N, C-alpha and C positions, 0 to 999 in steps of 0.2 A: 856819160861813160859809153864807150864804143861797144859794139856787139862782140868784138873779139875779146875785149877786156872782161865783159860779162861772162863770156864763155869760159875764159881761164879761171875766173873767180868761182863759177859753178863747179868746174872740174876740181879745183882745190878743195871746195867744201865737200864734194863727193868723196874725194880721197881721204880727207880728215874724218868724215863720217864712217867710212869703211874701216880705217885704221883704229878709230875709237871703238867700233863694234868688235873688232878682232881682239883688242886689248881686254875689253869687258868679257868677251867669250873665254879668253885665256884665264883671266882672274877668277871666273866663275866655275872653272873646271875642278875636278876632284884633286885634292892635295893629299895624296897618299903618303904614308911613311916611306922614307928612302929604303931601297932594297937592302942596303947594308944594316939598317936599323932592324928590319924584319929578320934578317939572317942572324943578327946578334941576340935575338930574343932567347932567354934561358928556358930550360925545361920547367914547366909549371908543376907546382905541388898542390894537390887537391886539398890536403889538410889545411894548409895556409889559406887556400882559396876560399874555404868556407867562411872564414872571418870576413873576407872582402865581399862575399855574397850577401851577408847580412848588413854589412856597412853600406853597401851600394843600394840596398832596398829593392832588389830585383823582383821579389814576390809582390811588392806593393802594386805594380802595374801589370806584370806578366802572368800572374796566377789567374786561372780561369775565375771569373766573377762568381762569388758565393762559395768558393772552395774553402774547406776547413781541414784541420789536422794535417796528416801527411800529404793530402792532396794539394797543399799550397806549393809543393815542390814540383808539381806538374805545370810547367810554364807554357801553357797552351795559348796565352794571350786572350784578347777579346775585350778587355776593359776599354770603355769609351771615355775620352777626355774632350769635353765640349768647350771650345775656346772661341774668341772673336775671329779667328782665322778659319774655323771649321771644326769638324769632329775628327780627332785623331784616334786610331784604334791600335792598342798595343799588339804587336805581332807574336806569333809562336816563336819562342827562343829555347824550346826544349831541345834535347839531343836527337830528335828525329832527323834522319838523313835527308828526307825530302821536304818536309813542311817546317822544320825547325832549323837549327844551326849545326846539326850533327855533321854536315858535310863541309863545314868551314875548317880552314887551317887556323893555327894560332895567329898568323899574320892577318888573316881576314878579320879575326876578332879584335886584334889590336887596332886595325884601321877603323873599324866601326866605333870602338870606344874612344880612341884618341883623336880621330879625324872626322868622325861622322860620315864615313864613306862605306857603302855596301860593296860586297865582293864583285858586283857587276860594274862598279865605278860610279853609280848614282849617289846623290847626296841623301842622307837621312834628314828628316825634319827634326828640328831641335826640341820637339816634344820628347824625344829621346835625349836625355840631358848630357850629351857628349861634350857640351861646352864646359861642364864641370868635370866630367870624367877625363877630359884632356889634361887635367892636373895630376892624374894618377901616375905612379911609377910603372914602367913596363913590366917589372918583375911581378907586381901585384896584378896586373892585367892577365898575364899568362897563368898565374895561380888561380885566378877566378875562372879562367877558361878551363883549366884542368878540373876544377870542382864541378862546373856546370856539365861537363861531359859525363859525370857520374850520376846525373839526375835522370829521371824517367824520360823516355822518348814518347812524345804524344803526337799522334797523327792529327791532321786537320789544319787548314790554313785559316787564320783569323780574317774576318772581313776587312776590306780595304778602308782607307781614310775617306771621309766625306768632305771634300773641299771644293770650293768654287774658284774659277779663274780670277786672278792670276796665280793663286797659291798652288795650283796643280803643276806649275812649271818648277821643277826641282832645280834646274840649272842655276836659277837666281840665288839659291842658297849658298853658292860659292862666294858671292859678294857679301852675304850676311856673315859668313864665317870670317871674311877679312876683317870685319868690324868686331866680332864677338868671340872668336875662338882664340883663346890665349892660355898657354900652359903655365904662365907665371902666377904666383899667389896673388890674391886680391888685396890682402892686408899685409903690409910690410911690418914685420916684428923687429923690434930693436935688438941690439946685441946682448941685452940682459935677459931676453926671453928664455925661459927654461925649456928643456926638451919636452916636457909634458905639454906645454902650450903649443910648441911647434908640431907635435904629433896631433894635437887637436885641430890645428889649422889644416893639416893634410886631410884629416877625416871629414871635417865640415866642408871645406872648399872643394875637395875632390870626390871620393866615393860617396860620401853622405849627401852631396849636392843640395845642402840645406838652402843655399841662396836661390835655388830655382823657384822656391815657393815664398821665401821670406824676404825677397828683394823686389822692389817695384820694377816694372818694365817700361821701356819706351814703346812708341807706337809700332816700331819695327819688331817688337817681341824680344829684343835684347835686354839684358839686365842693366839697370842703372847702378853700377857698382859704387858710385859716389854715395848711394843710400844703402850700402851693403847691410843686409839683414834687418833693415828698418821697418819691415812689414809691407804688405802689399794687398791689393785686391786679389782674391782667389783666382786662379787661372781660369776657372769656369764661371767667374763673375758672380759667384754665390757666397757672400761673406768676406771676411777679412782674415788674412793670415797675419798673426801678430808680429810686432817689433820685438826682436830678441837680442837687441844690443843692450848694454847696461845703461843705467841712468833713467832719468825721468821719461815716462812714456814707453819705456822698454821693459826688460826683464830684471826685476829687482831681487830675484832669488840669489842665494849664495851658491857657490860652486857645488857644495854638498847637496843643496836642494835640487839643482839641475841634474846631477848624476843620479840621485835617487829617483827623480821623475822618469828619467830615461830607463831605469831599471824596473820600476814598479808601476808607472803610470799614475802615481799619486802626486798631486801638487802640495806645496807647503800648507795650503788652506784646506787640505783633505778633500779636494775635488779630484775628479778623475779625467784622464785624457779622453778627448772626443774627436769626432770628425775624421778627416783624413789622417790626422796625427796618430790615430790608433794603430794603423798598420806600421807606421814609422817607429813608434815606441816598441812595438813587438819585435821588430828587427833589432833595434838598439839593445833590447834586453838580452839578446843572444850574444852580444859582444863581451869580451873580457871586461872586468870592472875597470881596468886601467884605461881602456879606450873611452868609456863613458866619462871617467874623471878627466881625461885629456880634452874631450869635447867641452866639458864644463869650464875647464881652465881657459880654453881659447875664447869661449863666449864671454867670459869675464874680461878678456883682454882686448876685444875689438873696440874701436872707438864708438862712443855713444852717438846715436843719431836720432833726430826727431822722427816721428812717425812718417813713414814713406808712402803709406797707402793713399793719401789724398792726391799724390802726384800722378797725373794720368797722361802726360805727354813727354 
């Protein structure tokens, strides 16, 4: 091969490399909501937003560790989540103008919840379960935003995440979102599914983000939706999150048992809720009874799956 041919080949490879890099850079950028979608957001209703607040479990991560009573509504952040990717720290999402989200617009909040994008255009890490919140209705998002604006403003910035390279590079999360950020339901329900079951699907797959703990993950950290709700190794690597699909190896409780557990914390065997599920159950207990019944109906309708937690790749 002549020198001129080699030169042309090298030039082609350089051009292709640059073009590929530009494509990847473009795909990894923030994918905000269209301006017209933000402009069309309705006025939020704080009373309705309180239901979404408990359904979404905001206090489970963002309440100051150790807080009790009314102090759980002081969303100062600080909870550490230790994972194979590093330690993520829940931020202050109180209504404080400087240290929380009090200075955000409804559009900023919607972009964070539905697209995982911060007001400055950077990607949020998916320790913030926006891959589930992406399935929420915009009306519920702005209702939640309205309610959160009624909560106490708490000064103080939570500590930063403790991550090692390459996880410190947020830009790459845009590619992760291309794979895992999908607003469509995980489980397709047949035409005979009743409204209660459909309401439960929305609560479980969207605001309740139950799959974030109960579904195994790939090495990339994305959910293996083919094993939806089949159980997983705990995010912090300490223990097993159970399979809650119906059938062998899963949750054999009746719909009534499930709804009562979410209300009271008592299992059919007269055991009590434990571990990280304590905070989740306390949130669920604040929902209307029909919401807990809907969640139970959906969990009885999802396809049975063998235990997913042995799956590690």
